[in-house]
N, C-alpha and C positions, 0 to 999 in steps of 0.2 A: 541625696538623703544621707549617704555615708559621710560626706564632707561636713554636713550640718552637725551630725552627732560628734564628730571629732572636735569641731570648734567648740561646742558646748561643754566638752569635757577637758578643754585646755590643750588639745593637740593641734598641731598644724595640719591643715587639710592636705590630702595627697595631691601632688601635682598631676595634671591630666596626662594620661599615657596615650601614646600614639603607636599604632601598629604599622610596620612597614608593609607597603603593598608589594607583594611578590609577583603581582600580575595574575590575572585570572585566566584560567585555561578555557573558559567558556567563550564562545563566539556567537555572533548573530547568524543564525542558520539561514536567514533570508539572503545573506551575501555569499553563501557557499553553494557550490554546485555538487550534486551527488553523482559520483562516477561508479557505475556498476562494473565489477570485474569478476572473472571466474576465479574461484578458490583453487589453488594448487597445493602449496605447502605453507606451514606457519612461518617459515623463514622468508619466503617471498612476500607474505603479507606484511611482516615487520619491515622489510626493506622498502616496500612501497610507501608505507605510512611514514617511515623515517625520511624518505626523500621529499615527500610532500610537505612535511613539517620543516625540513631544512630550507627548502625553497620558498616557504611561506605562501604556498599556493592556496587559493580559496576553494579547495576541493575536499569533499568528504568521501573517501572510498568505501564502498559496500561490496563485500566479497560473497558471492553466491555459489553454491556447489553446482557443477554441471552434471551432465549425464555420464555415469561411470560405465566402465566395461562390464562390471558385475551386473548392473541393472539392465544393461542391454542383453547380456547372455541369458539372464534368468527370466527375462520377459517372455510372455507367450506370443509368438509370431511378431517379433519386434519391428519387422520391416513393413507390416501391414499399415495402411493409412486408416485414420479414424473412420468409423462407419456410422451410419444413421441409427438412431435409437429404434426406429421403426423398421429397419432393414429395407428401406425403400427410399433411397436418397433422391430418386428421380421425381417422385410425387410428394416428398416431404415438404411441408410449407415452411419449415424453419431452416433446413440446410442451405437454401439459397440466400438466407439472411446472414450467414456466418462466413467470415473470411478466415483463411488459414486454419481449417479444421472442420470436422464434422460435428453434428449435434450430439453424438454419443461420447464426446471427449469429457473426461472427468478430471477434477483437480485443476481447474483452469483459472487463471487471472485474465479478465476480459475487459474490453472497452465497448460501451454502448454509444451509439451515435444516433441522435435524433436527426433524421434526414430533412425535416422541415426547417430547422434553424441551426443545425450543426452543434447543438449542445451535447456535451459528452459526460459520461459517467464511467468510473473504473470500479470493478468489484471482483469478488472471488467466490468460488463455490467448489465443494468437494463432490457434488452431485453431477450427473450428466448435464452438459450445457443446455441440452434440450429443455430440461425442467426449469432451469433458471431463466432462460430466455422466454419461455412460456409465461412465467410469472410477471416478467417485465411487460410483456405484451398485454396481459390481462389488466395489469395496473394502469397502463396507459389508456386502455379502453374503458376502465371503470375506476378512475382515480379515487373516488370517494370511498371505495372499499379497501384501498391500500394506502392508508395515511402515512406509512413509514417507508414507502417505496419512492426513491428519488425521481425516477423517470415518470411514475404516476403523478406525483405532485407537480412535476414540470408540465405535463399535459393539462393538468387541472388549471394551472395559473397562466400558461402561455398559449396552449392550443385547446381550449375547452370545446368539448363536443366534436372534436375532429378525430378521424380514424388514426390509429397508431401507424407510424412509419419509422421503424427502427431497424438498424443493422448492428451486427456484433462482430468484433475482431478479437480473436484469442491472442493475448500478448505473451503468455507463458503457461507452462504446465508444471505443477509441483504437487506431488502426492501428499507430502507431509504438511500438516496444518500450519505449524509455526513458520516454516520456510515459505509457504504460500502467502501467508499474511505479511511476512517481511517483504516479499517481492511486490505485493500489492501496495504496501506503504511507500516503497521506493518509486514505483510507477506513478502513484498519486502525486508524490512530491515533484517528480520530473516532468509529468505531463500537465499538471494543474488543471484537471477536468472541472468544468464549470458547475457540475451538479453534485460534486462531493463537498461536504462541509468540513470545517476544521475539527469539529467534535468527532466525526467519524474517523478522521485520520488519527486523532489523539487516542481513540479507543483501540484502533488497530495497533498503534505503536505500543500502548500499554500491554496489550495482549501478547505482543511479540517479545517485548523487553520489559518484564515486570520489574518494579523497583526492588533494589537489593534489601534484604532483611536488615534491621538495625543491628549494630555491632553489640 
């Protein structure tokens, strides 16, 4: 349009301009491996990133805070093992279904396993894992009442009218919501659970890393 106006008014059209491609910093995430490392110092973080960039390794490092001395010393009875929500782990119906923790564990990132077909789902909750696992079991038993529950819909489509057979593994514990969701996103990416959809992962990443405000 601009060139047409120039020609009509007796001017020479502007020559087409080309921009030099300085290279894109974006990469295909499908070809990169996420490496989870403990956060120590900002200097160590920069050195690791610089080394991976220099060697052109297809690795994306994610630094997560570990348990600190302060959190250990300020915790109430920090050496106690997780207990049952019902204070009766022997007779609790859920504790035997949970690996690496008790049903009273809070702030957990967990993996569900359908023992009928080995389908998996990764999720997180700030509540006691007893409450969350109870929801998944109810959803698997009555999937029509839980249309947004991944395990429930799995039983509706793959194992209709069959009793729920689910086990749960606690993959990590993080009390702070943003860090817990970041850990969930990392584990979903690295484990590729069959029952998590891409929209769910995108929502988790958006919640964890909201877009920067416009300049």
